[in-house]
C-alpha positions as CSV (number, residue, x, y, z in Angstrom):
1,M,-197.9,87.3,137.3
2,A,-196.0,85.0,134.6
3,G,-192.7,86.3,133.7
4,L,-192.9,89.6,136.1
5,H,-190.3,90.3,138.7
6,S,-189.3,93.3,140.4
7,R,-185.8,92.5,140.8
8,P,-183.8,92.0,137.6
9,L,-182.2,88.8,137.1
10,A,-178.5,88.4,135.9
11,P,-178.2,87.1,132.2
12,R,-179.2,83.6,132.1
13,P,-176.0,81.2,132.5
14,S,-175.3,78.7,129.4
15,R,-176.1,75.2,130.4
16,L,-172.8,73.6,130.1
17,D,-171.7,71.8,133.3
18,V,-172.8,69.0,135.6
19,S,-171.8,69.1,139.0
20,V,-173.3,69.2,142.2
21,C,-175.9,68.4,144.6
22,A,-174.8,66.5,147.5
23,A,-172.3,67.0,150.3
24,G,-171.9,67.7,153.6
25,R,-173.6,70.8,154.6
26,V,-172.1,74.4,154.8
27,G,-168.8,73.3,154.5
28,A,-169.2,70.9,152.1
29,P,-167.6,69.7,148.9
30,R,-167.3,71.5,146.0
31,P,-169.5,72.2,143.1
32,M,-168.7,73.3,139.6
33,D,-169.8,75.9,137.5
34,R,-171.5,74.4,134.5
35,P,-169.0,71.9,134.7
36,P,-167.4,71.7,137.9
37,A,-166.8,74.3,140.3
38,N,-166.0,74.2,143.9
39,A,-168.6,76.0,146.0
40,Y,-169.0,73.8,148.9
41,P,-167.1,70.6,150.2
42,D,-168.5,67.7,148.5
43,L,-170.5,68.9,145.7
44,P,-169.2,67.1,142.5
45,T,-168.1,68.9,139.4
46,L,-167.7,68.0,135.8
47,A,-166.0,70.4,133.6
48,F,-166.5,70.5,130.0
49,Q,-165.5,73.0,127.3
50,T,-167.8,75.3,125.5
51,L,-168.4,73.9,122.1
52,T,-168.7,76.0,119.1
53,A,-171.9,77.3,117.1
54,P,-171.6,74.3,114.4
55,L,-172.3,71.5,117.2
56,Q,-175.7,72.5,117.3
57,R,-177.2,69.3,118.6
58,L,-174.8,69.1,121.3
59,T,-174.9,72.7,122.3
60,E,-178.7,72.6,122.5
61,S,-178.0,70.3,125.5
62,L,-175.3,72.6,127.0
63,T,-176.8,76.2,126.6
64,G,-180.1,77.5,127.6
65,P,-182.6,79.0,124.9
66,G,-182.0,82.4,125.7
67,D,-182.0,85.2,128.7
68,G,-185.7,85.4,129.1
69,V,-188.0,83.0,130.9
70,R,-191.6,82.9,131.6
71,A,-192.6,81.5,135.0
72,V,-195.4,82.0,137.6
73,N,-194.6,83.4,140.9
74,F,-195.5,80.5,143.4
75,A,-196.6,80.2,147.0
76,D,-194.2,79.4,149.9
77,S,-196.3,76.5,150.8
78,A,-193.8,73.8,151.1
79,P,-192.8,72.2,154.8
80,S,-190.0,73.9,156.7
81,W,-186.6,72.1,156.6
82,E,-187.4,71.1,160.1
83,A,-190.4,69.3,159.2
84,L,-188.9,67.9,156.0
85,E,-186.3,66.5,158.3
86,D,-189.0,64.7,160.5
87,L,-190.6,63.4,157.3
88,K,-187.1,62.2,156.1
89,T,-186.9,60.0,159.2
90,A,-190.3,58.7,159.2
91,R,-189.9,57.6,155.6
92,R,-186.7,55.9,156.4
93,S,-188.4,54.0,159.0
94,E,-191.4,53.2,156.7
95,L,-189.2,51.9,154.0
96,G,-186.5,50.2,156.0
97,A,-183.8,52.2,154.6
98,P,-181.4,53.5,157.4
99,E,-178.8,56.3,157.0
100,P,-175.9,54.9,155.0
101,D,-172.9,53.9,157.0
102,T,-170.2,55.8,155.1
103,A,-167.5,54.0,157.2
104,A,-168.2,50.5,157.1
105,G,-171.2,50.0,154.6
106,P,-171.3,50.1,151.0
107,P,-168.9,52.6,149.4
108,L,-170.1,56.3,148.7
109,A,-168.3,59.0,146.9
110,R,-169.1,61.3,149.8
111,S,-167.3,58.9,152.2
112,R,-164.1,60.4,154.0
113,E,-163.1,57.7,156.1
114,R,-163.5,53.9,155.3
115,T,-162.9,51.4,158.2
116,F,-164.9,48.3,156.9
117,G,-165.6,47.6,160.6
118,K,-162.0,47.2,161.6
119,A,-160.2,48.6,164.6
120,G,-156.8,49.8,164.7
121,P,-154.9,52.8,163.0
122,I,-155.5,54.0,159.5
123,R,-152.4,53.6,157.4
124,V,-153.5,54.9,154.2
125,K,-154.8,58.3,152.9
126,L,-155.9,58.7,149.2
127,Y,-155.9,61.8,147.2
128,R,-158.1,62.0,144.5
129,D,-160.1,64.6,142.4
130,H,-163.2,66.2,143.7
131,A,-165.5,65.2,140.7
132,A,-164.7,61.6,141.2
133,W,-164.2,61.1,137.4
134,C,-160.5,60.4,137.0
135,P,-160.2,57.1,135.6
136,Y,-157.0,56.6,137.3
137,C,-158.2,57.5,140.7
138,Q,-161.0,55.3,140.2
139,K,-158.7,52.3,139.6
140,V,-157.2,52.9,142.9
141,W,-160.3,53.6,144.8
142,M,-161.9,50.5,143.5
143,L,-158.7,48.4,144.6
144,L,-158.8,49.8,148.2
145,E,-162.5,48.9,148.4
146,E,-162.1,45.3,147.0
147,K,-158.9,44.8,149.3
148,Q,-160.9,46.3,152.3
149,V,-157.8,48.5,153.4
150,P,-159.1,51.1,155.9
151,Y,-158.3,54.5,154.3
152,R,-158.9,58.2,154.4
153,V,-159.7,60.7,151.6
154,E,-158.7,63.8,150.7
155,T,-159.9,65.6,147.4
156,T,-158.6,68.2,145.3
157,P,-159.7,69.8,141.9
158,L,-158.2,68.9,138.8
159,E,-156.3,71.8,137.0
160,S,-159.3,72.2,134.4
161,Y,-161.8,73.4,137.2
162,G,-159.9,74.9,140.2
163,E,-156.9,75.8,142.2
164,K,-155.2,72.9,144.1
165,P,-154.8,73.7,147.7
166,A,-151.4,74.3,149.3
167,S,-151.9,71.4,151.5
168,F,-152.1,69.0,148.7
169,L,-149.1,70.6,146.7
170,T,-147.0,70.1,150.0
171,V,-147.6,66.4,149.6
172,A,-147.6,66.3,145.9
173,P,-145.7,69.0,144.3
174,K,-146.7,68.0,140.6
175,G,-150.2,68.3,141.6
176,Y,-151.1,64.8,140.1
177,V,-153.8,62.6,141.4
178,P,-154.1,59.9,142.5
179,A,-151.6,60.4,145.2
180,M,-151.2,58.4,148.5
181,E,-149.7,58.4,151.7
182,I,-149.0,55.0,153.4
183,D,-147.6,55.2,156.8
184,G,-146.8,59.0,156.1
185,E,-144.7,57.9,153.0
186,V,-146.1,59.7,149.6
187,V,-146.5,57.3,146.6
188,E,-147.6,59.0,143.2
189,G,-148.8,57.3,140.0
190,S,-151.7,54.8,140.1
191,D,-149.2,52.1,138.7
192,E,-146.7,52.7,141.7
193,I,-149.8,52.9,144.2
194,V,-151.2,49.7,143.0
195,A,-147.9,47.9,143.5
196,R,-147.3,49.3,146.9
197,L,-150.9,48.3,148.1
198,E,-150.4,44.7,146.8
199,K,-146.9,44.7,148.9
200,E,-148.3,46.2,152.1
201,F,-151.5,44.5,152.1
202,P,-151.2,41.0,150.5
203,E,-154.5,39.9,151.8
204,R,-157.4,39.6,149.1
205,R,-154.4,39.8,146.3
206,M,-156.0,41.4,143.1
207,V,-152.9,41.6,141.1
208,P,-151.9,37.7,140.2
209,E,-148.5,36.5,141.6
210,E,-145.5,36.8,139.0
211,G,-145.0,33.5,137.3
212,T,-148.4,32.2,137.5
213,P,-151.0,31.4,134.6
214,E,-153.2,34.2,135.5
215,W,-150.0,36.5,135.8
216,V,-149.0,35.7,132.1
217,R,-152.4,36.2,131.0
218,A,-152.6,39.7,132.7
219,Q,-149.4,40.5,130.9
220,E,-150.8,39.2,127.6
221,L,-153.8,41.6,128.0
222,K,-151.9,44.8,128.7
223,G,-151.5,45.2,124.9
224,L,-155.3,45.2,124.7
225,E,-155.8,47.6,127.7
226,N,-153.2,50.1,125.8
227,R,-155.8,49.7,122.6
228,V,-158.8,50.4,124.6
229,V,-157.1,53.5,126.3
230,S,-155.9,54.8,122.8
231,V,-159.2,54.8,121.3
232,I,-160.5,57.2,124.2
233,Q,-157.2,59.4,123.6
234,W,-158.1,59.5,119.8
235,A,-161.9,60.4,120.3
236,P,-161.2,64.0,120.4
237,K,-159.2,64.3,117.0
238,P,-160.6,64.8,113.7
239,I,-160.9,61.4,112.8
240,F,-163.5,60.8,115.6
241,L,-165.8,63.1,113.5
242,R,-165.9,60.2,110.6
243,D,-166.9,56.6,110.3
244,E,-163.4,55.3,110.6
245,L,-163.2,55.7,114.2
246,K,-166.6,54.0,114.6
247,L,-165.2,50.9,112.7
248,K,-162.1,51.1,114.9
249,F,-164.1,51.1,117.8
250,E,-166.3,48.3,116.9
251,A,-163.4,46.0,115.9
252,G,-161.7,47.0,119.3
253,L,-164.9,45.8,121.0
254,D,-164.7,42.5,118.8
255,G,-161.3,42.0,120.2
256,V,-162.3,42.5,123.8
257,E,-165.2,40.1,123.2
258,D,-162.8,37.5,122.0
259,E,-160.4,38.0,124.9
260,L,-163.2,37.4,127.5
261,G,-164.0,34.1,126.1
262,K,-160.5,32.9,126.8
263,M,-160.6,31.8,130.3
264,G,-164.2,31.0,130.8
265,G,-165.3,34.5,132.0
266,P,-167.2,36.4,133.1
267,Y,-164.1,38.3,134.1
268,F,-160.7,38.7,132.0
269,L,-158.8,36.2,134.1
270,G,-162.0,33.9,134.7
271,A,-164.3,33.4,137.5
272,R,-162.8,36.0,139.9
273,L,-162.6,39.8,139.6
274,S,-158.7,40.8,139.3
275,F,-157.1,44.2,139.0
276,T,-157.1,43.4,135.2
277,D,-160.9,43.9,135.1
278,I,-160.3,47.3,137.3
279,N,-157.9,48.6,134.9
280,F,-160.3,48.0,132.0
281,V,-163.6,49.3,133.3
282,P,-162.9,53.0,133.5
283,F,-162.3,53.2,129.8
284,M,-164.8,50.8,128.7
285,D,-167.3,52.9,130.5
286,R,-166.0,55.9,128.6
287,W,-166.3,54.0,125.3
288,A,-169.9,52.8,125.8
289,A,-170.9,56.4,126.8
290,F,-169.3,58.3,124.1
291,F,-170.3,56.1,121.1
292,A,-173.9,55.8,122.4
293,Y,-174.1,59.6,122.8
294,F,-172.3,60.4,119.4
295,K,-172.8,57.4,117.1
296,G,-175.9,55.6,118.4
297,V,-173.7,52.2,119.4
298,R,-175.4,50.4,122.2
299,V,-172.2,48.1,123.5
300,R,-174.3,46.4,126.3
301,T,-177.7,45.8,124.5
302,S,-176.9,45.3,121.0
303,G,-176.5,41.6,121.1
304,R,-173.3,41.8,119.1
305,W,-170.9,41.7,122.3
306,P,-172.7,39.2,124.7
307,R,-169.5,38.7,126.8
308,I,-169.0,42.3,127.0
309,S,-172.5,42.6,128.2
310,A,-172.1,39.8,130.8
311,W,-168.8,41.4,132.0
312,F,-170.5,44.6,132.8
313,D,-173.3,42.8,134.7
314,A,-170.5,41.0,136.6
315,M,-168.8,44.3,137.5
316,E,-172.1,45.8,138.7
317,T,-172.2,43.0,141.2
318,H,-169.3,45.0,142.9
319,P,-170.1,47.9,145.1
320,S,-166.7,49.3,144.6
321,Y,-167.7,49.7,140.8
322,V,-171.4,50.9,141.2
323,A,-170.1,53.7,143.8
324,S,-167.3,55.0,141.5
325,K,-168.8,54.8,138.1
326,C,-169.8,57.9,136.0
327,D,-173.0,57.9,134.3
328,Y,-173.1,58.4,130.5
329,Y,-174.0,61.9,131.0
330,A,-170.9,62.6,133.1
331,C,-168.6,60.8,130.7
332,T,-169.7,62.8,127.7
333,R,-169.5,66.2,129.5
334,L,-165.6,64.9,130.0
335,L,-165.1,64.5,126.3
336,S,-166.7,67.8,125.5
337,M,-163.6,69.4,127.0
338,L,-161.4,67.8,124.5
339,L,-163.2,68.3,121.3
340,P,-161.8,70.5,118.6
341,R,-163.2,74.1,118.5
342,N,-164.6,73.7,115.0
343,A,-165.7,70.1,115.0
344,G,-168.7,70.7,112.8
345,S,-172.6,69.6,113.1
346,F,-171.6,66.1,111.9
347,L,-170.2,65.2,115.1
348,I,-173.4,63.5,116.2
349,T,-174.9,61.1,113.8
350,K,-178.8,60.5,113.2
351,D,-178.5,57.5,115.3
352,A,-177.0,59.1,118.2
353,L,-178.5,59.0,121.7
354,A,-177.4,62.5,122.7
355,A,-180.9,63.7,123.5
356,D,-181.7,60.7,125.7
357,I,-178.6,60.9,127.5
358,D,-178.9,64.7,128.2
359,G,-182.5,64.6,129.2
360,R,-183.6,66.3,126.1
361,D,-186.1,63.6,124.8
362,G,-188.8,64.8,126.8
363,A,-188.7,61.3,128.8
364,S,-185.3,60.3,130.3
365,W,-185.3,63.3,132.8
366,S,-189.1,63.6,133.2
367,L,-191.6,62.2,135.4
368,P,-192.8,59.6,135.2
369,L,-189.4,58.1,134.5
370,P,-189.0,55.4,132.3
371,P,-187.7,52.0,133.9
372,L,-183.8,51.6,134.9
373,G,-182.6,48.4,134.0
374,P,-180.4,46.2,132.0
375,D,-182.0,47.2,128.9
376,S,-182.0,50.9,129.4
377,T,-180.2,53.3,127.1
378,E,-177.8,53.5,129.8
379,P,-178.0,49.7,131.2
380,Y,-177.8,49.3,134.8
381,S,-178.2,45.9,136.0
382,P,-178.6,46.6,139.6
383,G,-181.8,48.2,138.7
384,E,-183.7,50.4,141.0
385,D,-186.0,51.2,143.8
386,P,-188.0,54.3,143.1
387,P,-189.2,55.0,146.8
388,V,-185.6,54.4,148.5
389,D,-184.1,56.4,145.3
390,R,-186.4,59.2,146.0
391,L,-185.9,59.2,149.6
392,E,-182.0,59.3,149.3
393,A,-182.0,62.0,146.7
394,A,-184.2,63.9,149.1
395,A,-181.8,63.0,152.2
396,R,-179.0,64.6,150.4
397,L,-180.9,67.9,149.4
398,I,-182.1,68.1,153.1
399,D,-179.1,67.2,154.8
400,N,-176.9,69.5,152.5
401,R,-179.4,72.2,152.0
402,D,-177.3,75.2,153.0
403,A,-174.7,74.5,150.7
404,V,-176.9,73.4,147.8
405,L,-179.0,76.6,148.2
406,M,-175.7,78.8,148.1
407,F,-174.5,76.8,144.9
408,A,-178.2,76.9,143.2
409,L,-178.0,80.8,143.7
410,R,-175.2,81.1,141.3
411,G,-177.8,80.5,138.8
412,V,-178.9,84.1,139.2
413,G,-175.6,85.4,140.4
414,Q,-172.5,86.5,138.7
415,K,-169.3,84.7,137.8
416,G,-166.0,85.1,139.3
417,E,-163.1,86.7,137.7
418,K,-160.7,83.9,136.9
419,Q,-161.6,81.5,134.2
420,Y,-160.2,78.1,134.0
421,S,-159.8,75.6,130.7
422,A,-163.2,74.2,131.8
423,P,-165.1,77.6,131.0
424,L,-168.1,76.6,133.1
425,A,-165.8,75.9,136.2
426,D,-166.4,79.0,138.3
427,P,-165.4,78.2,141.8
428,D,-165.3,82.0,142.6
429,A,-168.9,82.8,141.3
430,S,-170.9,85.1,143.5
431,P,-174.6,83.8,144.3
432,G,-177.6,85.8,143.8
433,L,-178.5,86.2,147.5
434,E,-181.4,88.5,146.7
435,W,-183.3,85.4,145.7
436,R,-182.4,83.4,148.7
437,A,-185.8,83.1,150.0
438,D,-187.3,82.2,146.6
439,V,-184.9,79.5,145.8
440,D,-185.0,78.0,149.2
441,A,-188.9,77.8,149.0
442,A,-188.3,76.1,145.8
443,L,-185.9,73.6,146.9
444,R,-188.2,72.8,149.8
445,H,-190.8,72.0,147.3
446,V,-188.6,69.5,145.3
447,A,-187.5,67.6,148.6
448,H,-191.2,67.4,149.6
449,A,-192.2,66.0,146.3
450,L,-189.2,63.4,146.6
451,L,-190.6,62.3,150.1
452,V,-194.1,61.9,149.4
453,G,-194.5,61.7,145.6
454,V,-195.9,64.6,143.3
455,E,-199.5,63.2,143.3
456,Q,-199.7,63.3,147.1
457,K,-198.0,66.5,147.6
458,Q,-200.2,68.3,144.8
459,A,-203.4,66.9,146.5
460,S,-202.2,68.4,149.7
461,G,-202.4,71.9,151.1
462,E,-198.6,72.1,150.7
463,A,-199.0,71.7,146.7
464,L,-196.7,73.8,144.5
465,G,-199.0,76.4,142.7
466,P,-199.4,80.0,142.0
467,A,-199.1,82.5,144.5
468,R,-202.8,83.5,145.4
469,E,-201.8,87.2,146.4
470,K,-199.5,89.7,144.6
471,G,-195.9,88.9,145.1
472,G,-195.0,85.4,146.0
473,C,-191.7,83.7,145.2
474,D,-189.9,84.6,142.2
475,G,-190.6,81.7,139.6
476,A,-188.2,82.9,137.0
477,A,-185.2,82.9,139.8
478,A,-186.5,79.4,140.9
479,V,-186.4,78.1,137.2
480,Y,-182.9,79.4,136.5
481,C,-181.6,77.9,139.9
482,A,-183.2,74.6,139.3
483,E,-181.8,74.1,135.9
484,Y,-178.3,75.2,137.4
485,V,-178.5,72.3,139.8
486,R,-180.1,70.0,137.7
487,D,-177.6,70.1,134.9
488,R,-174.7,69.9,137.5
489,V,-176.0,66.9,139.5
490,S,-173.0,64.5,139.1
491,V,-172.8,60.7,139.1
492,P,-171.1,59.3,141.3
493,R,-169.9,62.5,143.4
494,D,-173.6,63.6,144.3
495,L,-175.7,60.5,144.1
496,L,-175.8,57.3,142.4
497,L,-177.4,57.0,139.1
498,P,-181.0,55.8,140.1
499,Q,-181.1,58.6,142.8
500,A,-179.7,61.1,140.3
501,R,-182.5,60.3,137.9
502,Q,-185.1,61.2,140.6
503,L,-183.4,64.4,141.7
504,R,-183.0,65.7,137.9
505,A,-186.7,64.5,137.0
506,H,-188.1,66.3,140.3
507,L,-186.3,69.5,139.3
508,N,-187.8,69.4,136.0
509,W,-191.2,68.9,137.5
510,L,-190.7,72.2,139.4
511,I,-189.4,74.0,136.3
512,D,-192.3,72.7,134.2
513,T,-195.0,73.3,136.8
514,L,-193.8,77.1,137.2
515,Q,-193.7,77.4,133.3
516,A,-196.8,75.7,132.5
């Protein structure tokens, strides 16, 4: 019966976080509570602060519609996890998409050891944030990938969403990331780490040698770098709520556009990627996301800044960037932690793309998904391969099913006692174990739909549909938990953007089907 269940559900949690869905199985990474929470080993986490009532348009995307939900109970007709494992293997063979090589293949946020196919001892260990959204960690991460220096990774939460483990504080007592061990010696601070890496591993040099024309040019661009960073720092201030910052932002982009033309492009120092580009890109990403979300400024597709658009396209030819970049959804969750508590409903203008980025426009997170490419609201020049993207999303869910299930059950569980500055970060939350079987069935339905497609699934004997007999699986619990996971799928922590879109959309398919 729609909306009827014998076991009372906990109050519906507010939708304010973004964080997990992929990692390494029961002992995996860390999830986050409506932002980051650390539930299991590799699950991402994105913490963002609760916004106050005046921010109606923004908070609609971050909070649920209330405590009640009407959903039909459904049949546990999905294949078993073992059958899904077999189907996943068959799909990999059919699509020519082997298991990712996390050590020597293209980089992935879940990789914990990178060898690049090289033998010998690994001299470097990188300490970075769990959620994979710290811009300073991203710069060091990209540098290691571009230089192909073998390294290991250990992650730790940022202060806003969890306690740092004693093992990390022993290495870096101040608790700051990034930190690095090189031959057992600890180096802290991104600038210091970059200098040390260039000294110890001079091959594939990314910082120009001192005295060269490229070095002189890189020094000249440091002032521009500082201005780019300063706009992000000013974004949470009251001026951000007025048009003045939009004008400053656009003027700043005009300056970047001019500088990109001075050495022939597409990169800042000419035809080759350098650390100057790596230094710029985390903050340029945030510029593009924030101003699209709040002001409707399309940095890459407006036609006003063609060199910047070409630069982003060139950056996306580098796997180090594609694997480490946040999507617009993640970037805007980060900013929400910093916003003034009484910002006002005028924060988002009528031209804003917030509904699209948050998946509230009825299309961007729904099936059939709109194409993803260089002209999308969030441009993505590598494009997509929907069958493979669905497969990879399903594989992460299947391979990490125990951890994802326990994380999803927080949607009907209880919050932990300790609160962090990111209010939705709740690593100590208790999952609602009473609904374990119901939510497990729902996740198997989603994984099956990702593997075979919704049409084929719904035409089979394993379709998602109402329970034919009294009882069945609790639809309301499944909806709560699917929403909880959907809003926490984190790019790049859990999946790359094309794969995350598929997972979000298929979770919405489950939600919509149960609430139809």
